[in-house]
Every structure is written in structure tokens, then in C-alpha cells.
PAFIZA-67727 format. One record per residue: x, y, z of N, C-alpha, C, O in turn; residue in three letters. Coordinates in steps of 0.05 Angstrom, whole numbers, plus 5000, padded with zeros to 4 digits. Layout:
! PAFIZA-67727
XYZXYZXYZXYZALA/...
! end
This chain:
! PAFIZA-67727
745408043038745508323047746108513024747908453008MET/744608723022745108913000744709193010743009243028ASN/746209382999745809663006746209832981748209792967TYR/744410012976744610192953744310472964742310542978VAL/746310642959746310912970744211082955743611032932ALA/743011282968741011452955742411622933744711702936PRO/740911672912742111812889743012092897744912202884TRP/741812212917742312492924744812522942745612742949TRP/746112302948748512312966750712132955751211922965LEU/752112232933754112072921756812092935757512302946PRO/758411882934761211902942761611842972759911892988GLY/764011732978764611643005764711873025763911833048GLY/765712103018765912323037763112433045762512473068ASN/761412473025758712563031757112353046755612423064LEU/757612103040756211883054757311843082756111703098GLN/759511973089760611973116759712213132758812183154THR/759912443120759512693135756512763138755712823161ILE/754912743117752112813119750612643139749212753156TRP/750912373139749412213158750112283187748312283205PRO/752612343192753512403220752212663230751712693254ALA/751712853211750813113220747713153217746513283233LEU/746513033196743813113189741812893187739412943190TYR/742612653181740612433177739212353203740412383224SER/736812253201735312163224736611913237737511733222ARG/736811913263738111693277736011493287736611253290ARG/733611593293731611423306728911433291728311633277VAL/727411223294724611213284722611253307720411343303PHE/723511183331721811203355722711423373724011613364GLY/722211403399723111603418726211623419727611433415PRO/727111863424729911913428730911743451729711743472HIS/733211593448734011413470734711563495736111773495PRO/733711463517734411573544736211373558735611133560GLN/738411473569740411293581740411333612739711543622TYR/741311123625742111143653745011063655745910873641ARG/746611193671749511153672750210983696749211023718ARG/752110793691753210623712756210653710757410653689GLU/757510683733760510703734761710443745761010353766ARG/763610333729765010093738767810173745769110323731TRP/768810063767771610103774773309883761772609653761GLN/775509973748777209793734779309673753779709773775THR/780609453744782709323762785009513769786209473790PRO/785509723753787709903759786610163773787910373772ASP/784310133786783110353802782310593785782310823795GLN/781710553760780610763743777610703741776510553757ASP/776210813721773410763718772610753689773910873672PHE/770410613684769110603658766210683663764810583681ILE/765210873646762310953648760810803626761510813603ASP/758610673635756910513617754210643616752910683636VAL/753310713592750610823588748710593579749210463558ASP/746610553594744610343588742110483579741410703588TRP/740610353561737810443557736410443584736710263600LEU/734810643588733710703615732310463628732510423652ALA/730810303612729410073623731309853631732809753613GLN/731409773656733309563665732809303650730509233645PRO/734909163643734508913628733408693646733808683670PRO/731908513633730908273647733008053644734808073627THR/732707843660734807643662735507503635737807483628ALA/733507423620734007273595733707453570733907343548GLN/733407713573733107893551735807903535737907923548GLN/735807893509738307933494739408213500738008413502PRO/742108223503743508473508745308533484746908373476LEU/745008783473746708873452748609083464747809283475LEU/751209023462753309203472754709333448755409203429VAL/755009593450756309743428758909873438758910023458LEU/761109813425763709943430764010163409764110113385PHE/764210413418764210643400766910683386768910543392HIS/767010863367769410923352771111143365770611233387GLY/773111233350775011433360773511683368772111803351LEU/773711763393772512003404769411993404768112193405GLU/768311743402765411713402764311703430765711703450GLY/761611703431760111683456757511543451756911453429THR/755911513472753211393469751411583453749211493446SER/752211833449750612013433751612043404750512203389ARG/753511883396754311883368752011783351750311633361SER/751911873326749611803309749111503307746811413308HIS/751311353304751011063301750110933328748710733328TYR/751011043351750310933377747310973382746010793392ALA/746311213375743411253378741811093359739611003365GLU/742811043335741410883315741210593325739210463322ALA/743410483336743410213347741610203372740210003377PHE/741510423388739710423411736810413402735210273414ALA/736210553380733410543369732810273359730510173363ASP/734710143346734309863336733709683360731909513360TYR/735409703382735009533405732309573418731009383426ALA/731409833420728809883431726609753415724709633426GLN/726809773389724809663371724709363373722509243370ALA/727009233378727008943380726508833408726208593412ARG/726309013428726008933455728508823468728408653486GLY/730808923459733408843471734309033492733609273492TYR/735808943511737409113528739709223512740609103492ALA/740709463519742809593503744709743521743809883540TYR/747309723516749209863533751509963516752409833497ALA/752510203522754910313509757010373531756810573545VAL/759010203533761210263551763110463538764010423515PRO/763710673552765510883541768410813546769210733568HIS/770010833525772910803529773811033547772511243550PHE/776110983560777011173580777511453569778811493548ARG/776311653582776511923574774412013554774412243546GLY/772511833547770511903527767711953538765812023523CYS/767411933564764711963576764212243586762112293598SER/766012423581765712703589767312763614767212993623GLY/768712573625770312613649773112483645773212253635GLU/775112633651777912533648778312283665777612283689LEU/779512073654780011833670782411873688783812073685ASN/782911693706784811733728787511623723789511723734LEU/787711413706790311273702791911403680790811543663ALA/794511353679796211453657796011293632798011193622PRO/793511273622793011133597790411243585789011393599ARG/789811163561787311253548786111003535785210823550ALA/785910993509784810763495786010753467787210943458TYR/785810523454787010493428785610273412784110123423HIS/786210263386784910083368785309783373783709623365SER/787509723388788009443393787509363422788709163432GLY/785909513436785609483465783909243473781809273485ASP/784709003465783108773469782908683498780908563506HIS/784908753514784708683543782408843556780908733572GLU/782209103549780009263560777309163550775409143566GLU/777109093524774608983514773908723529771608683536ILE/775908553533775408303547774408343575772608203585GLY/775608543590774708593617771908703617770308613634TRP/771208883599768508983598766508773591764308753604MET/767108603571765208393564764908193587762608093591LEU/767008133602766707953625764908073646763407933659SER/765008343650763208473669760308453659758508393675LYS/759808493633757108453623756208163628753908123635PHE/758007973622757207693626756507633655754707473660ARG/758007743674757507703702754707813710753307693727GLN/754008043698751508173705749008063691746808093701GLN/749507933668747207873650747307573642749307473632HIS/745007443647744907153641743807093613744106873603SER/742607293600741507253573743707273552746007313558GLY/742907233527744807253504746007533502744707733507PRO/748607533495750007793491751007803462752407613453ILE/750408013448751508073422753208333424752308523437MET/755508333412757308573415757908673387758708523369ALA/757608933383758309073358760309293364760009433384VAL/762309313348764309533351764309693325764209593303GLY/764409953329764410143306767210263303768310373322VAL/768210253279770910363272773010263292773410023293SER/774310443307776310353326775310133345776609933349LEU/772810163355771709973373771309693360771509493374GLY/770809693334770509443320773109293317773209043320GLY/775309433311777909303309778709183336779608963337ASN/778309343357779009243384777308993391778308813404ALA/774709003384773008773389773908523374773908303386LEU/774608553349775708323334778308223346778707983346LEU/780008403355782508313368781908153392783307953398ARG/779808233407779108073431778107793422779007593433TRP/776407783401775407523392777707353382777607103386ALA/779607473369782007323360783607203383784306973382GLU/784107373403785607283426784107073443785206883454GLU/781407113445779806933461779506663448779106463462ALA/779506653421779306403407776706253414774606363414GLY/777005993421774705823426773305893452771105803457SER/774506063469773206143494771306373491769706433509THR/771306513468769706743464766706683466765106843475ALA/765906443457763106363457761906333485759506323488GLY/763606323505762606313533761606583542760206613562ALA/762406793527761707073535759707193516757807313526THR/760007153490758207273471757207063451758506863446VAL/754807123440753806953419754807023391755106853374GLU/755307283387756207383361757507653364756907803383ALA/759207723346760507993345760308103317760007963297VAL/760408373315760508503289762308753291762308883312ALA/763708803270765409043267764509203243764309093221ALA/763909453248762809633227764809843219765610003236VAL/765609843194767510043183770010063200771010283205CYS/771109843208773509843225776009833208776209693188SER/778009993217780609993203782209743211784109763227PRO/781509513201782709263210785609233201787109063211ILE/786409403182789309433175790009723183789509913168ASP/791109753207791510023218793410183202793110433201LEU/795410063191797410213175796010323150796510553142ALA/794410163136793010263112791010483120790910683105ALA/789610453142787810663151789310923159788411143153GLY/791510883173793111113181794211273157794311513157GLY/795011123137796011243113793811403099794211623090TYR/791411273097789111403083788211653097787711853083ALA/788011653123786911883137789012113140788312343147ILE/791512053134793612253136794212403110796212543109GLY/792612363090793212493064790812653053788512593058ARG/791512873039789513023024787213123040787413223062GLY/784813093028782313183040781913063068781113193086PHE/782612803070782312663096783912803118783012843140ASN/786412873111788113003131787013273138787013353162ARG/786013423119785013693123782413693140782013873156TRP/780713493135778013493148778013303172777613393195VAL/778313043168777912843189780212853210779712853234TYR/782712863200784912873219784713113237785113093262THR/784113343225783813593241781613563262781913653285ARG/779313443253777113413272777813243296777313313319MET/779213013291780012843313782012973331781712963356PHE/784013093320786113213336785113453353786213513374LEU/783013583343781813803358780813723385780713893403ASN/780113473389779213373415781313203428781613203453THR/782913053412784912873424787213013437788112933458MET/788213233424790513373436789813503462791313473481ILE/787513653464786913773490786513563512787313613535PRO/785313333506785013123526787713013534788212953558LYS/789512983515792212883522793713083539795113003557ALA/793313343534794613543550793513543579794913603598MET/790913483582789813453609791113213623791613223647GLN/791613003608793012773619795812843628796812743648LYS/797113013613799813103620799813273645801613253662LEU/797713433649797413583674797113403697798013463719ALA/795713173693795312973714798012843721798512783745GLN/799512783701802012633703804312783689805012713667PHE/805412983702807613143690809912963681810812783696PRO/810913013657813112853646812212603631813912453622GLY/809612553629808712313617809512293587810012073577LEU/809512523574810412533546811212823540810912993557PHE/812212873516813113133508810713303498809813263476ASP/809813483515807413633509807813823486806013853470GLY/810113953484810614133462810513983435809314083416ASP/811813753434811813593409808913503403808113503379ALA/807413423423804613333418802913553407801313513388LEU/803213793418801614013408802314093380800714223366GLN/804614013371805414073343804613843324805113873300ALA/803513623335802813393318800613483297798713623304ALA/801013393273799113473251797713233239796113273220ARG/798312993248796812763238796812543260798112573280ASP/795212333255794912133275797411963278797911853300LEU/799011943257801611803260803311933282804411793299TYR/803612203281805212343300803912323328805412283348GLU/801312353330799912333355800412053368801012033391PHE/800011843351800411573362803311523370803811383390ASP/805211643356808011603363808811733389810411623404ASN/807511953395808212113419806512033443807412053466LEU/804011943438802111903460801111613461801611473480PHE/799611523441798211273442800211033445799810873463THR/802211033429804110803430805510783457805310573470ALA/807010983465808510953490806710913515807610773533PRO/804411033516802711003539801410723542800510643563LEU/801410583520800010323520801910083513801009873505HIS/804510133517806409913515807409843488808509623483GLY/807210023469808209983442810810143438811210353450PHE/812610043421815110183416814810423399816410623402LYS/812910423381812610643361809810613348808310433353SER/809210803331806710783316806710533299804710393298THR/809010473286809110233269808509983285807109803276GLU/809709963309809309733327806309713335805209503335ASP/805209943343802309953350800609863327798809693331TYR/801009983304799309913281799609623273797609493266TRP/802009513275802409233268801109043288799708853280ALA/801609093313800608913334797608953340796308773349ARG/796609193333793809253339791809173317789409163322GLY/792809113293791009063271789708783273791008583279SER/787108783268785608533269785908363243785708113245ALA/786408483221786408343195788208093194787207893184LYS/790708103204792407863201791407623217792407403212PRO/789607653236788907433254785907353252784907203269HIS/784507443232781607393230781007093229778907003239LEU/782806933218782206643216782306503244781506273246ALA/783206643264783306533291780606553306780206433327ARG/778806713295776206753308774506503308774306363288ILE/773306443331771706203335768906263345767606093358ARG/767906503340765206583346764106723322765606853308VAL/761506693316760406833292761107123292760607273311PRO/762307213270763307493268762607603240763007483220ALA/761407843240760807993216762708233214763008383233LEU/764008253191765908483187764908643163764908553140VAL/763908883169762609063150764609283142765509433159VAL/765109313116766709543106765609633079765609473060ASN/764709883078764009993052766610033035768610113046ALA/766409973010768809982993769510272985771610322973ARG/767810462992768510742987768910893014768811143014ASN/769510753035770210873060772711043058774810933051ASP/772611303064775011473061777311383080779611443075PRO/776611253103778611183123779810913118782010853128PHE/778510733103779310453101779510383071777510333059VAL/781910393059782210343030781110063023781609863036PRO/779610053001778509802992780609592986780209352990ALA/783009682977785109492970786209352995787409142993TRP/785709463019786709343043784809143056785509013075SER/782409113044780408933056781008643050782008583029LEU/780408463068780908173064778808053045776608153042PRO/779507823034777607663019776607443038777707393059SER/774407313030773207113047775106883052775006763073GLN/776806823032778606593036780806653057782106463066SER/781106903064783206973084782206963113783806983131GLU/779606943117778507003144777506773160777006803184VAL/777206543148776206303162773206283162771806473154GLY/772206053171769305993168767506143187765106163182GLU/768606253209766906383229766306683221764606803233TYR/767806783202767707063195766107103169766706973149VAL/764207283170762707353146763407643138763307823155THR/764207683113764907943103762508073089761207933072LEU/762008323094760008473078761408733069762008903086TRP/761908753044763408973032761909103010762609082986GLN/759809253016758209392996759809602982761709712994PRO/759109672958760609882943760410152955762210312953ALA/758210212969757710482980757010463009756610253021HIS/757010703022756310723050758010913066757211013086GLY/760510973055762311153069763211033095763210793098GLY/764111203113765111113139762811153159762111373168HIS/761610923167759410913187757211103178756011243194VAL/756611103152754511273141752011103134750111093150GLY/752110973111749910803102747210943103745310833114PHE/747111193092744511333093742511203074743211063055PRO/739911243080737811123064735411313064735111473083GLN/733811293043731311443043731611723031733711803021GLY/729311863032729212133020730712333039731112283062ARG/731612553027732912763041731412843067729012893065LEU/732612853090735512833096736512543100738812503107PRO/734712353097735512073100735511983129735012143147GLY/736111723133736311613160738711423160739611333140HIS/739611353185741911163188741110913203742710793217VAL/738610823200737710583213738010323197737610103208ARG/738710353172739010113155741309933164741009693168THR/743710053169746009893177745509763204746109523206MET/744609903225744009753250742009523246742309323259PRO/740009563229738109353224739409103212738908883221GLU/741009153192742408923178744308783197744208543200VAL/746008943211748008833229746608693253747308473260VAL/744708833265743308723288741808463281741908273296GLY/740508463258739008223250740907983244740207753250ASN/743208053233745207833228746007713254746107463256TRP/746707873274747507763299745207613313745607403324MET/742807733312740507603324740007323312739207143327ALA/740607293287740207033274742106823285741706583281SER/744206903298746206713309745506643338746706463350ARG/743606793350742806733377740506523376738206593373VAL/741206273377739306063371738705883395737205683392ASN/739905933418739205773442739905943466741606113466LYS/738505883489738906043513741705993525743005793519PRO/742506183541745206173553745705913568747905813568ARG/743705803581744005563597744805323581745805123591SER/744305333554745005103537747705123524748704943511GLN/749105363528751705383517753705243535753605253559HIS/755505103522757504953538760305033530762204923542GLY/
! end
């Protein structure tokens, strides 16, 4: 696997921002989705966007777990949809709670270590679909997917054939430190908080007293937001506890299903020094750490470029692990 950034787009920040805003996402028709709503065990809901054509029984299914504040219309989600269409795969994007355009019902949201939620969603896909399932998670979604694979251990292969994590902050403390400083704090942190704080305040209106609203509105970085909202709502003592228990990096050697972990070494959100070496991750995990690509960027081609290279590489890697029909898995 190799990736070379275009000469006209140097540096991790440009390779992050430009592709998200301007690069082409698709080579074929713009993806059309149909929405399905699943009721969760706690009487909440998950909205799943499927490519409009219903899947056939033995068709491979590619499931994408989006990143922080992402949706099925995020640039990477549409690029993976285009890849799935080109390969003849079924494709689905389950939205984390509160990300589908409608406020969820329960006194919780979603977080980077939400492996129980990932496991429930994947089990629903397995119940509905008899063909091979490949799961990819982007950024936050990738860390949560890896945490599920780690917790599932040898049982993960009964649900999926392969998993991949793209630009995921597998060391949450390192990622939190990086995004909370300098240019990252001014641009990316502000962008995330501009949507996260209003949604949290809607949650407070649903459940008065759930957290300190005045303190949350004064939060200026993700550490403060996680300390006031994410950690206490999801059973963690503090941001430090959440980041420590939610990080996939310390447990990668526990994975027992083919897993690809992709991190550009110039990703502004994920410091290169925090990335694992192959000797740390076990035989089931393949690391791809190209020098360039930014955070979920990987642009290619002439200006304005396109973002289909990364889905092609990641998707083909997972597809190469799908080597026998579901009925033969034991």
C-alpha cells in the first residue's frame, strides 16, 4: 500500500481541510440513501442510511461508522458509498445517537469508546444479512470499532469478516492533547464545539439537571466538554478515565479478526509519536502509516482532487479477507 500526496496540497492541515470541502467524493452517481430506524434496547433509536438498492442475501455488506459529528453525507461516507456502488456491495451508515438530524431520546450521546453500541449495531446487521460483512470506522468511529473487536476477541469473526479504522485517535489522550493546542484548538476544536454544545444543551432541556449547562457553554476545548458531558453521561469518572478506558491502542493485540489500522503520520489530530509499531499490535492487525494524507483526507489527482483513493485501498484490503461464504464460517 502506498500513498503520495499531490504536490499542490502540502501539509497535514491542507490535506485535512481541502478534501473535506472541495475534492470530488464520487466518480459515479451521487449516492442516494434510504433510511431505516432501529429501536435500541433502552427505547431510543438509531437511524441507518442504506444505499437505495436493497441488498441481496449473499451480497457483501460494507458498514461505515462515522466520525465525530459525522453523517452519511460526510465526504468520506459518500466516497465509501461510491466505492461500494462500484464494487456491487450493499452499504450502510448507522448514525451515532444525535447525528442523524434528530435529537435522540435517552440521556446519553456517543463517544470514542462506545464498543457496546457498535456491538449492538453490528449484531443487528448480522441478523438482517447473511452475506459477508466488512466494517470500517472513521476517526472516532474507528476507535470505537477497534474497541469492539478487542472486547469481542475470538467471537468477532462470527459477525464480521474484517474491520478497518481510518485516521482514528487510538490513543485518546494524545489526540485530545493535539487537538487542544494552537491552530488545532482555534480551527478544529471550535468547529466541533459549535455543533456539540448546542446539541448538549438540547439534551439538558430534555433532562433538566443532567449536567451544568453554564459550565458547558463556557467549555473551550474537548477536554472540558468531555469532563462535563461525555464522561459523566457514559459512566466515566472524568476525561482522563474516559480517554484511558476508551483508547484502542493498549488492547490491539487482543484482536482476533483481520483489522487494518490506517493513520497518516501528518494527521493534525493524531500525533505520529503516539502510533503503535507492528510489534505492538499482534498478527491480526495490519498497520498502514503513510507519511501524508492528513486527517481523513488522502486527496489525489489534479486540482481540486478526489478522495476515492483511501476508500479503494481500505475497501480492497477488507475485500481480500472475504474468502469464503458466511455458511462456511464456524
